[in-house]
C-alpha positions in Angstrom: 148.9 50.5 150.5 149.3 47.1 148.8 148.2 43.6 149.7 150.4 40.5 149.4 149.3 36.9 149.7 151.7 34.0 149.6 150.9 30.7 148.2 150.6 27.4 150.2 153.7 25.5 151.2 154.5 21.8 150.4 153.5 18.9 152.5 149.9 19.9 152.8 150.5 21.9 156.0 148.3 24.8 157.1 148.5 28.1 155.2 150.8 30.7 156.7 149.2 33.9 158.1 148.4 36.7 155.7 150.7 39.7 155.5 149.9 43.4 154.7 152.5 46.0 153.8 152.2 49.8 153.4 154.2 51.5 150.6 154.9 55.3 150.3 153.3 57.5 147.5 155.1 57.6 144.3 156.9 60.9 143.8 155.4 63.3 141.1 157.7 64.1 138.2 157.0 67.0 135.8 157.2 66.0 132.1 160.0 68.0 130.6 160.0 69.7 127.2 162.0 66.9 125.5 159.5 64.3 126.7 156.6 66.5 125.6 158.0 67.0 122.1 158.6 63.2 121.9 155.1 62.5 123.0 153.6 64.9 120.5 155.8 63.4 117.8 154.0 60.1 118.3 150.6 62.0 118.2 151.6 63.8 115.0 152.7 60.5 113.4 149.2 59.1 114.3 147.5 62.1 112.7 149.5 61.4 109.5 148.4 57.8 109.6 144.8 58.9 110.0 145.1 61.3 107.1 146.6 58.4 105.0 143.7 56.2 106.0 145.8 53.8 108.1 144.0 54.3 111.3 143.3 50.6 111.8 146.9 50.1 113.1 146.6 52.8 115.8 145.7 52.4 119.5 143.3 55.2 120.2 143.3 54.5 123.9 147.1 55.0 124.0 146.8 58.1 121.8 144.1 59.6 124.1 146.4 58.9 127.2 149.3 60.7 125.5 147.2 63.7 124.7 145.8 63.6 128.2 149.3 63.6 129.8 150.4 66.5 127.7 147.5 68.6 128.8 147.9 67.4 132.4 151.6 68.4 132.5 150.9 71.9 131.2 151.9 71.3 127.6 148.5 72.1 126.2 149.8 75.0 124.2 152.4 72.8 122.5 149.7 70.2 121.8 147.1 72.7 120.4 149.7 74.5 118.2 151.1 71.2 117.0 147.6 69.9 116.0 146.7 73.0 114.0 150.1 73.0 112.3 149.9 69.4 111.4 146.3 69.9 110.0 147.5 72.9 108.1 150.2 71.0 106.4 147.8 68.4 105.1 145.3 71.0 104.0 148.1 73.0 102.3 149.0 70.1 100.1 145.3 69.4 99.4 144.8 73.1 98.5 147.7 73.1 96.1 146.4 70.0 94.3 143.0 71.7 93.9 144.5 74.9 92.6 146.5 73.0 90.0 143.4 71.1 88.9 141.5 74.3 88.6 144.2 75.8 86.4 144.2 72.7 84.2 140.5 72.9 83.7 140.6 76.6 82.9 143.3 76.0 80.3 141.5 73.0 78.7 137.9 74.4 78.7 136.9 71.3 76.9 133.4 70.9 78.3 132.0 67.4 78.5 131.8 67.6 82.2 135.5 68.5 82.7 134.5 71.7 84.6 132.9 69.5 87.3 136.2 67.7 88.2 137.2 70.5 90.5 133.9 70.4 92.3 134.1 66.6 92.6 137.6 66.7 93.9 136.8 69.4 96.4 133.8 67.5 97.6 136.0 64.4 98.0 138.7 66.4 99.8 136.0 67.8 102.2 134.6 64.3 103.0 138.0 63.0 103.7 138.8 66.0 105.9 135.6 65.6 107.9 136.4 61.9 108.5 139.9 62.8 109.6 138.6 65.5 111.9 136.1 63.2 113.6 139.0 60.8 114.6 141.3 63.6 115.6 138.6 65.1 117.7 138.2 61.8 119.6 141.9 61.7 120.4 142.1 65.2 121.7 138.8 65.2 123.5 140.4 65.9 126.9 142.1 69.0 125.5 138.7 70.2 124.2 137.2 69.8 127.7 139.9 71.6 129.6 142.6 73.6 127.7 140.3 75.0 124.9 137.7 76.7 127.1 140.3 78.0 129.6 142.3 79.7 126.8 139.4 80.7 124.6 140.6 78.5 121.7 138.6 76.8 119.0 137.6 73.1 119.7 139.6 70.7 117.6 136.8 70.0 115.1 136.0 73.6 114.6 139.7 74.3 114.2 139.7 71.9 111.4 136.8 73.6 109.7 138.4 77.0 110.1 141.7 75.8 108.7 139.9 74.2 105.7 138.2 77.6 105.0 141.5 79.6 105.4 143.9 77.2 103.8 141.7 75.5 101.1 138.6 77.5 100.3 140.3 81.0 100.6 143.5 79.7 98.9 144.7 82.2 96.3 144.7 80.9 92.7 148.2 82.3 92.3 149.5 80.0 95.1 149.8 76.4 93.9 152.8 75.5 96.1 152.8 72.7 98.6 155.6 74.3 100.6 154.7 75.0 104.2 155.4 78.4 105.7 153.6 80.4 108.3 152.0 83.0 106.0 151.1 80.5 103.3 149.7 77.9 105.7 147.6 80.5 107.5 146.2 81.8 104.3 147.1 85.5 104.9 146.3 86.3 101.3 142.7 85.7 102.2 142.7 87.4 105.5 142.8 90.9 104.1 139.0 91.2 103.8 136.3 90.3 101.3 137.4 89.3 97.9 136.4 91.1 94.8 135.5 88.6 92.1 136.3 91.0 89.3 139.9 91.2 90.5 141.9 88.4 88.9 144.8 88.8 91.4 142.3 88.3 94.3 140.6 85.3 92.9 140.6 82.3 95.3 139.9 78.7 95.0 136.5 79.3 96.7 135.4 81.9 94.3 136.2 79.6 91.3 134.3 76.8 92.9 131.4 79.1 93.8 131.3 80.3 90.1 131.1 76.7 89.0 128.2 76.1 91.4 126.3 79.1 90.0 127.1 77.9 86.5 125.6 74.5 87.3 122.5 76.1 88.6 122.1 78.2 85.5 122.5 75.1 83.3 119.9 73.3 85.4 117.4 76.2 84.9 118.1 76.1 81.2 117.6 72.3 81.1 121.1 71.7 79.9 122.6 70.1 83.0 124.1 66.7 82.1 123.6 63.8 84.5 121.3 66.1 86.5 120.7 63.7 89.5 124.4 63.1 90.1 125.3 66.8 89.6 122.5 67.8 91.9 123.8 65.5 94.6 127.3 67.0 94.1 126.0 70.6 94.4 124.1 69.6 97.5 127.3 68.2 99.2 129.2 71.4 98.4 126.4 73.6 99.8 126.4 71.5 102.9 130.1 72.0 103.1 129.7 75.8 102.9 127.0 75.7 105.5 129.3 73.8 107.9 132.2 76.1 107.1 129.9 79.0 108.0 130.2 77.9 111.6 134.0 78.4 111.5 133.9 82.2 112.2 136.2 84.0 114.5 133.7 84.7 117.2 135.2 85.3 120.6 138.1 83.0 120.1 141.7 83.9 120.7 143.3 83.1 117.4 146.7 84.9 117.9 148.6 81.7 118.0 146.8 80.5 114.9 147.7 83.7 113.1 151.3 83.5 114.4 151.2 86.1 117.1 149.1 88.6 115.3 147.6 91.0 117.9 144.1 92.4 118.0 140.8 91.0 116.9 140.2 88.7 114.0 139.9 90.2 110.5 136.5 91.3 109.5 136.4 88.7 106.8 136.5 85.9 109.5 133.2 87.1 110.9 131.3 86.8 107.6 129.8 83.3 107.1 131.4 81.8 104.0 128.1 80.5 102.8 126.4 83.9 102.7 129.6 85.7 101.4 130.7 83.4 98.6 127.5 81.7 97.5 124.1 82.9 98.8 124.6 86.6 97.9 125.7 85.8 94.3 123.2 83.0 94.0 120.2 85.3 94.9 121.6 88.1 92.7 121.9 85.9 89.7 118.5 84.4 90.3 117.0 87.8 90.3 118.7 88.8 87.1 117.7 85.5 85.4 114.0 85.8 86.2 114.0 89.5 85.4 115.4 88.8 81.9 113.2 85.8 81.3 109.9 87.4 82.4 110.6 90.6 80.5 111.5 88.6 77.4 108.3 86.6 77.5 106.2 89.7 77.6 108.0 91.7 74.9 109.8 91.4 71.6 113.0 92.6 73.0 114.3 89.3 74.4 116.3 86.6 72.6 116.0 82.9 73.0 119.3 81.1 73.5 119.8 77.7 71.9 116.7 75.7 71.1 113.7 78.0 70.4 111.4 75.5 72.1 113.2 75.9 75.4 110.9 76.7 78.3 112.8 79.8 79.3 115.4 82.2 78.3 118.6 81.2 80.1 121.2 83.7 81.3 124.6 82.3 80.6 128.2 83.4 80.8 130.6 83.6 78.0 131.3 79.8 78.0 127.6 79.0 78.0 126.7 81.2 75.0 126.5 79.0 71.9 126.0 82.1 69.7 122.6 81.0 68.4 119.7 83.4 69.1 116.3 84.0 67.7 113.7 86.7 68.3 111.2 85.6 70.8 107.4 85.7 70.1 105.1 87.6 72.3 103.5 85.2 74.7 99.8 85.3 75.7 99.0 86.0 79.3 97.9 82.4 80.0 101.0 81.0 78.4 103.0 83.2 80.6 101.0 82.2 83.7 101.5 78.5 83.0 105.2 79.1 82.3 105.6 81.1 85.5 103.8 78.5 87.6 106.1 75.8 86.1 109.1 77.9 86.9 108.1 78.5 90.5 107.4 74.8 91.0 110.8 73.9 89.4 112.5 76.4 91.7 110.8 75.0 94.8 111.8 71.5 93.8 115.4 72.7 93.2 115.4 74.2 96.7 114.5 70.8 98.1 117.0 68.9 95.9 119.8 71.2 96.9 118.6 71.2 100.6 119.0 74.9 100.8 118.5 76.5 104.2 115.1 77.8 105.0 116.2 81.4 104.9 117.7 81.0 101.4 114.6 79.2 100.2 112.4 82.0 101.4 114.6 84.7 99.8 114.9 82.8 96.6 111.1 82.2 96.2 110.4 85.8 97.2 112.8 87.0 94.4 111.3 84.6 91.8 107.7 85.6 92.7 108.6 89.3 92.6 110.2 89.1 89.2 107.8 86.7 87.6 104.6 88.0 89.2 104.7 91.3 91.1 106.7 93.2 88.4 104.3 92.2 85.6 101.0 91.9 87.5 99.4 95.0 85.9 100.6 93.9 82.4 99.1 90.4 82.9 95.8 92.0 84.0 95.6 94.5 81.1 97.2 92.4 78.3 95.1 92.8 75.2 93.3 89.7 74.1 94.4 87.4 76.9 94.8 89.3 80.1 92.6 89.0 83.2 90.4 91.8 82.2 89.8 90.2 78.8 89.0 86.9 80.4 86.5 88.6 82.6 84.9 90.2 79.6 84.5 86.8 78.0 83.0 85.3 81.1 80.5 88.3 81.4 79.5 87.8 77.7 78.9 84.1 77.8 76.3 83.0 75.2 72.7 82.5 76.2 72.7 78.8 75.1 74.6 76.4 77.3 76.3 73.1 76.6 77.2 70.4 79.1 80.1 70.9 81.4 82.5 68.9 79.2 81.8 71.4 76.4 83.0 74.3 78.5 79.7 76.0 79.4 77.4 75.2 82.3 74.0 76.5 83.3 71.3 75.6 85.7 67.7 76.4 85.5 67.2 80.1 86.3 70.9 80.8 86.4 73.4 82.4 84.0 75.7 80.5 81.7 79.3 80.3 82.9 82.3 79.5 80.7 84.1 76.8 82.6 87.3 77.0 80.5 87.7 80.7 81.1 87.0 80.1 84.8 89.9 77.7 84.9 92.2 80.2 83.2 91.1 82.9 85.8 91.8 80.4 88.6 95.3 79.7 87.3 96.1 83.4 87.1 94.7 84.0 90.6 96.7 81.1 92.0 99.8 82.6 90.5 99.1 86.1 91.9 98.2 84.6 95.3 101.9 83.9 95.8 102.4 87.7 96.1 99.3 88.9 98.1 99.8 92.5 97.1 99.4 91.6 93.4 95.8 90.4 94.1 94.7 94.0 94.3 95.2 94.2 90.5 92.8 91.3 90.0 90.2 92.8 92.3 90.5 96.2 90.6 89.9 94.5 87.2 87.0 92.6 88.6 85.4 95.7 90.0 85.9 97.7 86.9 84.4 95.0 84.7 81.3 94.9 86.8 81.0 98.6 86.7 81.3 98.8 82.9 78.8 96.1 82.3 76.4 97.5 84.9 76.6 101.0 83.4 75.8 99.5 80.0 72.6 98.0 81.4 71.8 101.4 83.0 72.3 103.1 79.6 69.8 100.6 78.0 67.2 101.8 80.5 68.0 105.4 79.9 67.4 105.0 76.2 64.4 102.7 76.7 66.3 100.0 74.7 65.1 97.3 77.1 62.1 96.9 79.5 62.8 97.3 83.3 62.5 93.5 83.9 65.3 92.9 81.4 67.6 95.2 83.4 67.1 93.1 86.5 67.6 89.9 84.6 70.8 91.3 83.2 72.0 92.3 86.6 71.2 88.8 88.0 73.1 87.1 85.2 76.0 89.5 85.7 76.0 88.8 89.4 75.9 85.1 89.1 78.7 85.0 86.5 81.0 87.1 88.7 79.9 85.2 91.8 81.2 82.1 90.0 84.4 84.0 89.3 84.9 84.8 93.0 83.8 81.4 94.3 85.7 79.2 91.9 88.5 81.3 90.4 89.3 83.4 93.4 88.7 80.8 96.1 85.8 82.8 97.6 88.2 85.4 99.2 86.4 88.0 101.3 88.2 91.0 99.8 87.0 90.0 96.3 83.5 89.6 97.6 83.6 93.0 99.1 84.8 94.6 95.8 82.0 92.8 93.9 79.4 94.2 96.3 80.8 97.7 96.1 80.8 97.6 92.3 77.2 96.5 92.1 76.2 99.1 94.7 78.0 101.8 92.6 76.0 101.5 89.4 72.8 100.3 91.0 72.6 103.3 93.3 73.4 105.9 90.7 69.7 106.9 90.8 66.4 105.4 91.8 66.0 103.4 88.5 67.3 100.1 89.9 64.8 100.1 92.7 62.0 100.8 90.2 63.1 98.1 87.8 63.5 95.5 90.6 59.9 96.1 91.7 58.7 95.6 88.1 60.7 92.4 87.8 59.3 91.0 91.1 55.8 92.0 89.9 56.2 90.1 86.7 57.7 87.2 88.6 54.8 87.0 91.0 52.2 87.5 88.3 53.2 84.9 85.8 56.8 83.9 86.3 56.2 81.5 89.2 52.8 80.3 88.2 52.8 76.5 88.6 56.4 76.5 90.0 57.4 74.1 92.8 58.5 75.4 96.2 62.2 75.0 95.4 62.1 77.1 92.3 60.0 79.8 94.0 62.5 80.0 96.8 65.5 80.2 94.3 63.9 82.9 92.2 62.9 85.0 95.2 66.4 84.6 96.8 67.9 85.9 93.5 65.7 89.0 93.7 66.7 89.6 97.3 70.4 89.5 96.4 69.8 92.5 94.2 67.6 94.1 96.9 70.6 94.0 99.3 72.6 96.1 97.0 70.0 98.9 96.9 70.5 102.0 99.0 67.1 103.4 98.2 65.1 100.6 99.7 62.2 102.9 100.5 61.9 103.6 96.7 61.6 99.9 96.1 59.0 99.6 98.9 56.9 102.4 97.3 56.9 100.7 93.8 56.5 97.2 95.3 53.5 98.3 97.3 52.0 99.9 94.2 52.4 96.7 92.2 51.2 94.5 95.1 48.1 96.6 95.4 47.3 96.0 91.7 47.9 92.3 92.0 45.8 91.9 95.1 42.9 94.1 93.8 42.9 92.6 90.4 43.4 89.0 91.6 46.6 88.7 89.4 48.9 86.9 91.8 50.2 83.7 90.5 50.6 82.2 94.0 49.6 83.6 97.4 52.4 81.4 99.0 55.0 83.1 96.8 53.6 86.6 97.7 53.9 85.8 101.4 57.3 84.3 101.0 58.5 87.5 99.3 57.2 89.6 102.2 58.9 87.3 104.7 62.2 87.7 102.9 61.8 91.5 103.0 61.0 91.3 106.6 64.1 89.3 107.4 66.2 91.8 105.5 64.8 95.1 106.8 62.7 94.3 109.9 59.0 94.2 110.7 58.5 98.0 110.2 59.5 97.7 106.6 56.8 95.1 105.9 54.1 96.1 108.3 52.0 97.9 105.7 52.5 95.0 103.2 51.2 92.6 105.8 48.3 95.0 106.5 47.4 94.8 102.8 47.1 91.0 102.9 45.0 91.3 106.1 42.7 93.9 104.4 42.1 91.5 101.5 41.2 88.7 103.9 38.7 90.9 105.8 37.3 92.2 102.5 36.5 88.6 101.4 34.8 87.9 104.7 32.8 91.2 104.3 31.8 90.2 100.8 30.6 86.8 102.0 28.5 88.4 104.7 27.1 91.0 102.3 26.0 88.2 99.9 24.3 86.5 102.8 22.6 89.7 103.8 21.2 90.2 100.3 19.8 86.6 100.2 18.2 87.1 103.5 16.2 90.1 102.5 12.4 89.3 102.5 11.4 92.3 100.5 14.3 93.8 98.7 13.8 97.4 97.9 13.9 98.5 94.3 15.8 101.4 92.8 14.7 103.2 89.6 18.3 103.5 88.6 18.4 99.7 88.0 16.3 100.3 84.9 19.5 101.2 83.1 20.6 97.6 83.5 17.3 96.1 82.3 15.8 96.3 85.8 18.3 93.8 87.2 20.4 95.0 90.1 24.2 95.1 89.5 26.2 92.6 91.4 29.1 94.4 93.0 32.1 93.2 94.9 33.8 95.8 97.1 37.3 95.6 98.6 37.3 97.7 101.8 40.9 98.7 102.5 42.7 100.7 105.3 43.9 104.0 104.0 47.1 103.8 106.1 48.3 100.5 104.5 47.6 101.1 100.8 49.2 103.5 98.3 47.0 106.5 97.8 46.5 109.2 95.2 44.1 112.1 94.9 42.1 111.0 91.9 38.5 112.3 91.6 36.0 109.4 91.1 34.5 109.3 87.7 30.7 109.4 86.9 29.5 105.9 87.1 26.3 104.5 85.4 23.2 104.9 87.5 22.7 101.1 88.1 26.3 100.9 89.4 25.8 103.9 91.7 22.6 102.2 93.1 24.6 99.0 93.9 27.3 101.0 95.6 24.7 102.9 97.7 23.2 99.7 98.9 26.6 98.3 99.9 27.5 101.5 101.7 24.3 101.5 103.6 24.9 97.9 104.7 28.6 98.6 105.6 28.0 101.7 107.6 25.1 100.1 109.5 27.4 97.1 110.4 30.6 99.1 111.2 29.8 102.4 112.9 32.2 105.4 112.9 33.8 104.6 109.5 33.8 106.4 106.2 34.1 105.0 102.7 36.0 106.9 100.0 35.3 105.4 96.6 38.1 104.9 94.2 37.1 104.1 90.6 40.6 104.4 89.0 41.5 100.7 89.5 38.2 98.9 89.6 37.3 96.2 87.1 34.0 95.0 85.6 32.4 92.5 83.3 30.1 93.9 80.6 27.9 91.8 78.4 27.9 93.0 74.8 24.9 92.0 72.7 25.7 92.4 69.1 23.6 91.9 65.9 23.6 88.4 64.3 26.3 87.6 61.9 25.6 87.3 58.2 23.5 84.2 57.5 22.5 83.8 61.1 19.5 84.9 63.1 21.0 84.3 66.5 22.3 87.5 68.2 26.1 87.4 69.2 27.0 87.8 72.8 30.4 88.5 74.4 31.3 89.0 78.0 34.0 91.7 78.1 36.4 91.9 81.0 37.3 95.6 81.2 38.3 98.3 83.7 35.8 100.5 85.5 36.8 103.4 83.1 36.2 101.3 80.1 32.8 100.2 81.5 31.8 103.8 81.9 32.8 104.5 78.3 31.0 101.5 76.8 27.7 102.2 78.6 27.5 105.6 76.9 27.1 103.9 73.6 23.8 102.3 74.7 22.3 105.7 74.0 24.3 106.9 71.0 26.4 105.2 68.3 28.9 107.9 67.9 30.6 110.2 70.5 33.5 112.7 70.4 36.3 112.7 72.9 35.0 115.8 74.5 31.5 114.4 74.9 32.9 111.2 76.5 35.1 113.3 78.9 32.2 115.4 80.0 29.9 112.4 80.5 32.4 110.4 82.5 34.8 112.9 84.2 37.7 110.5 83.6 41.1 112.3 83.6 42.3 113.1 80.1 45.4 110.9 80.0 43.5 107.9 81.4 40.6 108.6 79.0 42.8 108.5 76.0 44.6 105.4 77.2 41.3 103.5 77.7 39.7 104.7 74.5 42.8 103.6 72.5 42.6 100.2 74.2 39.0 99.8 72.9 40.1 100.6 69.4 43.1 98.3 68.9 43.0 96.0 65.8 42.6 92.9 68.0 39.8 94.3 70.2 38.1 96.9 68.0 35.0 97.4 70.0 34.9 101.0 68.9 36.0 102.6 65.7 38.2 105.7 65.9 37.5 108.5 63.3 41.1 109.6 62.9 43.9 107.5 61.4 47.0 106.4 63.4 47.5 105.0 66.8 46.9 108.2 68.8 43.8 110.4 69.2 43.8 113.5 67.0 41.9 115.9 69.4 38.7 116.6 71.3 36.7 116.4 68.0 38.0 112.9 67.2 35.0 110.6 67.0 34.4 107.1 68.3 31.7 104.8 66.9 30.1 101.6 68.2 31.4 98.7 66.1 28.5 96.4 65.4 30.7 94.1 63.4 33.0 93.3 66.3 33.8 89.6 66.4 35.9 87.2 68.5 36.3 83.5 68.7 36.1 83.7 72.5 32.8 84.3 74.4 34.7 85.7 77.3 37.1 88.4 76.1 39.7 90.3 78.2 40.4 93.7 76.9 44.0 94.7 77.9 45.2 98.2 78.5 47.9 99.7 76.3 50.8 101.6 77.8 50.6 105.4 78.4 53.2 105.9 75.7 51.2 104.0 73.1 48.1 106.0 74.0 49.9 109.1 72.8 51.0 107.6 69.5 53.9 105.4 70.6 54.5 101.9 69.5 51.8 99.4 70.2 52.3 97.3 73.3 49.7 95.6 75.5 49.7 95.6 79.2 47.7 93.2 81.4 44.5 94.3 83.2 42.4 92.7 85.9 39.4 90.4 85.4 37.0 90.9 88.2 33.5 89.8 88.7 30.3 91.8 88.8 29.3 94.9 86.9 31.5 97.3 88.9 34.1 97.3 91.6 35.1 99.9 94.1 38.6 99.7 95.5 40.9 101.5 97.8 43.5 103.7 96.3 46.0 101.8 94.2 48.9 103.8 92.8 50.7 106.9 94.1 51.1 109.9 91.9 54.6 110.1 90.4 55.2 106.3 90.5 56.2 105.8 86.8 57.8 102.5 85.9 61.3 103.0 84.6 61.7 106.5 86.2 65.1 107.4 87.6 63.7 110.1 89.9 62.8 109.5 93.6 59.0 109.8 93.8 57.6 112.9 95.5 55.7 110.8 98.0 59.0 109.0 99.0 60.8 112.3 99.3 58.1 113.6 101.7 58.3 110.4 103.7 62.1 110.8 103.9 61.8 114.2 105.4 59.4 113.0 108.1 61.5 109.9 108.9 64.7 111.9 109.1 63.2 114.6 111.3 61.7 111.9 113.6 65.1 110.2 113.8 66.9 113.5 114.7 64.3 114.3 117.4 64.5 110.8 118.8 68.3 110.9 119.0 68.5 114.4 120.5 65.8 113.5 123.0 68.0 110.7 124.3 71.4 112.4 124.0 70.3 116.0 124.9 73.5 117.4 123.4 75.4 116.3 120.3 77.8 117.7 117.8 76.9 117.9 114.1 79.2 115.1 112.8 78.0 112.6 115.5 74.4 113.4 114.8 74.8 112.9 111.0 76.6 109.5 111.7 73.9 108.3 114.1 71.0 109.4 111.8 72.7 107.6 108.8 73.1 104.5 110.9 69.5 104.4 111.9 68.1 105.1 108.5 70.4 103.0 106.4 67.9 100.2 106.4 65.6 102.3 104.2 67.8 104.9 102.5 71.2 106.7 103.0 70.5 110.4 103.6 73.1 112.8 102.1 74.8 115.0 104.8 73.4 118.1 103.1 69.9 116.7 103.4 70.4 116.0 107.1 71.7 119.5 107.6 68.7 121.0 105.9 66.3 119.1 108.1 68.2 120.0 111.2 67.9 123.7 110.2 64.2 123.2 109.8 63.9 121.7 113.3 65.9 124.6 114.7 63.4 127.0 113.1 60.5 125.1 114.6 62.3 125.2 118.0 62.8 121.5 118.4 66.6 122.1 118.6 68.9 125.0 119.3 72.6 125.6 118.8 75.1 125.8 121.6 76.2 129.4 122.3 79.9 128.3 122.8 80.1 126.0 119.7 77.8 126.5 116.8 78.3 122.9 115.6 76.8 121.5 118.8 73.0 121.1 119.1 70.8 121.0 122.2 67.4 119.4 122.5 64.7 121.8 123.6 62.1 120.1 125.8 
């Protein structure tokens, strides 16, 4: 229907009425073949103009309408085949030009960048083709929307990529003709399957270009790539081209018309992405070979250095790259290799970014480089003589005792070990390199663990041969632990697995026997006696925390408890503690580690000492309040003056005990003890006192003749042990006594008697003169004589005890003794039999306690479970007792057998490995 409106007439008259007319539909006429070919001819001419960069003269709206009409009138096949044929013609000519250029370059081989002209021309051809395809795609957009999906054809743009791959990239190097025929245009020479690069007849333009790409990468790795930024940009463009061509695979498209009626599916080669087939596979393979050769050459004398001997790496080149100059490479140190490998990996990562490689290729490339540079040589780098990880650990472990400032390479804090900062940085660099391949870190952890074990066993051997005192062993372990803690924290980023291996290594050599627990108790004893005297709270806390670190490694914590309790008893009874706050802080730390049951007896010892002081105060008040104090004839031995005695009354269950018979005390001392016992039993009914004289102390006043030229008698107040007091009082009656006479008069055990006598005969404190020569005592007939010429600059003299070894003729060494007040002291038991400092054996008393603890645990578990198999029982017992000691399975089995014999348990009749609790 159309609408017509006539214009106004002359004379200004009124407008005539409007008039509407209805026209019939236009008849539809089908476009014939001649018109279709004529229309496509105009489109083909337009494609030529676009290819020749004359698109500004074209009307894209008209071109789009012509393509639209062809598809609308069922000539889509004509249009699609014509488009691919016209594109193929242009690409055929471009491919021929590139083949001729490649041949010219191969013939010239002149260098100077000539080999890159093919790559540059190919990159230019690709850019021009992409621009062409974008314009062509816009013209045939309607065909892409309708005809292409209906007939399972490639979209126009993808068709252009596919043709570029088949006609240009896979163009045979034997075909440099620009003539257009079906087979040549479709690239049938490349459709037969994957190309073998070693076959000269199958070489294609793509394989030549890919080889040039790989050659450029090799030159870049060797540092010989000229105009590197421009060349890198060129390589990046070509890699982008290959990635885009990778999308032009056969897929599910019907390419029979493209392959000129070939029936069946597309060749297998079409389904292989060109990027992976022609570049990635070869690129990764050459990278693996390159880094394998370079890493091996750096760690051996077998490699050769191409070109400049100062090059950072050995480059792998083809025949054209080899300049014929080679020199034997020197053997690199481990750290030089580490720095070189780190630099190589960073360069490769930067190269991946510069070339804009796909994420998958980047990951594969870095994995290959890390495997060849790190994983394959991890053990060699760890064990390399003189510079490997193990050698660096040995240097760190043996840092000198004197420290410089941090800038000088060594660092130390008060109470801590010296750490070589330079070696730590080297260790950190090696760890960072190995961290790129997590499995390689096991080699570092193994070396760390083995170094700790070796150094720890050396410390243990020093103890076995008595080459160092027990405290020196603990100090060595502490220094060792702090140095390797610095290695883990600073060089290994504090990783948990390394911490675990360190802990296991320390536990391995510390728990070889009971010696470590013994030595730690001695170290803490020295620390609390004198080491922390006058120290501030911060230092006390730091030193005790260091001791607790070693304590955590011990499996025989009950052995440590026995020795610690023995030393604590001596400190408390002899008033030798440097700080009561430090003593209580140590007990608190042990309580936090092992629970209240572990320290209940230790806390009871402190409580007993507090009560004893209160009792002593009340007893002194009691003596002052006596109106008519009774006299004792035994006081005549002391000049008629009563002996002032301080008694520590201690609970037998809290303190270490031993069955030592009391010695025979002087009468005046016994009189004082009887008076205290009478008072105590009257005050506290139902109790019994058992006197222990083995650890008491006394002050004895020695009245000596005047010195030459003086009429004033000399007087010294001697601070001695109770045994020494008993010995000295004997010389009030006689000037000379034999060993046998002294033993009979005092009833002191023979070993202790010899030790105390030798202590009174030392050159510094020669209160008695020994008849025999030498350090030891000859025998029972050896004589001891009162030394009237004894002199000392001090009025108050403390006579120390020698060690038991020195008492039997060993080297002279002094050991500290307590200085108490009064003429005598009675104390609760102090030391258990079998507790010998430096001993590797578990004390007998501890073994007995273990039997009781284990049996009690078994009964407790079985009472709750009623029935349990052997393995579960052993596991549960070990779990419950691990806070004190780790019982061996055989020990558990033996105690279970004992309980069965005593009818606490019985075996199940059906399964002998199952136990039942007997109520």
